[in-house]
C-alpha positions in Angstrom: 61.8 82.8 133.2 63.8 80.7 130.8 63.8 77.7 134.1 59.9 78.2 134.7 59.9 77.6 131.1 61.9 74.9 129.8 64.3 76.5 127.9 67.8 74.6 127.4 70.3 77.0 128.8 72.7 74.2 128.2 72.5 74.8 124.1 72.2 79.0 124.5 75.6 78.8 123.1 74.7 77.5 119.6 75.0 79.7 116.5 72.5 79.7 114.4 74.8 78.2 111.7 74.9 75.1 113.7 71.1 74.8 113.6 71.5 75.4 109.7 73.3 72.0 110.3 71.1 70.4 112.2 68.1 71.7 110.2 70.2 70.1 107.0 70.0 66.6 108.4 66.4 66.9 109.4 65.3 68.1 106.3 63.0 65.8 104.0 60.5 65.9 101.8 61.5 68.8 99.3 62.2 68.4 95.9 66.0 68.2 95.1 66.3 71.8 93.1 64.2 73.5 96.0 66.5 72.0 98.8 69.2 73.0 96.8 67.9 76.6 96.6 67.6 76.8 100.1 71.0 75.9 100.8 72.2 78.3 98.0 69.9 81.5 99.9 71.4 80.4 103.3 75.4 80.2 102.7 75.5 83.3 100.3 73.1 85.5 102.3 73.1 84.4 105.7 76.2 81.8 107.0 78.1 85.1 107.3 76.0 87.2 108.9 72.8 86.2 110.9 74.5 82.5 110.7 77.2 83.7 113.2 75.1 85.0 115.7 74.4 83.0 119.2 70.7 82.2 119.3 70.4 83.4 123.0 71.7 86.9 121.2 68.8 86.8 117.9 66.7 89.3 118.0 63.8 90.1 115.6 65.0 93.7 115.3 68.4 91.9 113.9 66.3 89.7 111.4 64.2 92.8 109.8 67.7 94.2 110.1 69.3 91.9 108.2 66.3 91.5 105.2 66.4 95.5 105.0 70.1 95.2 104.4 69.8 92.7 101.6 67.0 95.0 99.8 68.4 98.2 100.1 72.3 97.6 100.2 72.6 94.1 98.4 70.1 95.0 95.9 67.8 92.0 96.1 64.5 92.0 95.4 61.9 91.8 98.0 61.2 88.0 96.5 64.8 86.7 97.0 65.0 88.1 100.5 61.4 86.1 101.0 63.3 83.0 99.7 66.3 83.7 102.1 63.7 84.2 105.4 61.2 80.8 104.5 65.0 78.7 105.3 65.6 81.3 107.8 62.7 80.9 109.4 63.1 77.0 109.1 66.3 76.9 110.9 65.2 79.4 113.5 62.0 77.0 114.1 64.1 73.9 115.3 65.9 76.1 117.5 62.4 77.0 119.0 60.8 73.5 118.7 64.0 71.8 120.8 63.4 74.4 123.5 66.9 76.4 122.9 64.9 80.0 122.5 61.5 80.8 123.1 60.1 82.6 120.2 61.1 82.8 116.5 63.1 85.9 115.7 61.9 85.9 112.2 58.3 85.4 112.7 56.7 88.7 111.2 60.1 90.0 109.9 59.2 90.5 106.3 56.3 92.6 107.1 57.4 95.8 106.7 59.9 94.6 103.6 56.4 93.3 101.8 54.5 96.3 102.4 57.2 98.2 100.3 57.6 95.7 97.5 55.9 97.4 94.5 54.3 94.6 92.4 55.5 94.6 88.6 53.2 95.6 86.3 52.9 92.9 83.7 51.8 93.4 80.2 50.4 90.1 78.5 51.2 89.0 74.7 49.0 89.9 71.9 48.0 86.8 70.1 50.0 87.9 67.4 52.7 88.6 69.2 52.6 84.8 71.0 52.2 83.6 67.4 55.4 85.2 66.6 57.6 84.1 69.9 56.1 80.9 68.8 57.3 80.6 65.5 60.6 82.1 66.2 61.1 79.4 68.9 60.6 76.5 66.6 62.3 77.6 63.7 65.8 78.2 66.0 67.4 74.9 66.6 68.8 76.8 69.6 65.1 77.1 70.9 63.5 74.5 69.2 63.0 72.1 72.2 61.2 74.6 73.9 
């Protein structure tokens, strides 16, 4: 099936980390802070785990399990796991585009985790509280610039 679909059999021995290195060389058009954040997320939460897996062996269930582990065992918020997903998905997209793998195993991997996310209820400051906060910021040397 791989031969018929044009999947590159010689590249099947590549790891996710090898694809990440290629992604680093090719990624353009991001603000420096965004790019740095993506690099941080990958090196801290993917590189030593999913990153070591061979692309040919990586399954969607592996990605889902990894995301659940980050949330449940390492205590990352769903938003942080979503940031890990963003960079992981982009890295794996390159492997799909290069015909190394047939589909992106990160596709739909966040769906279940997003369902269990409990949105934080936010409470707006009253006008009086806003005024007090701004007065405090203006009058405190440490926060004056804000």
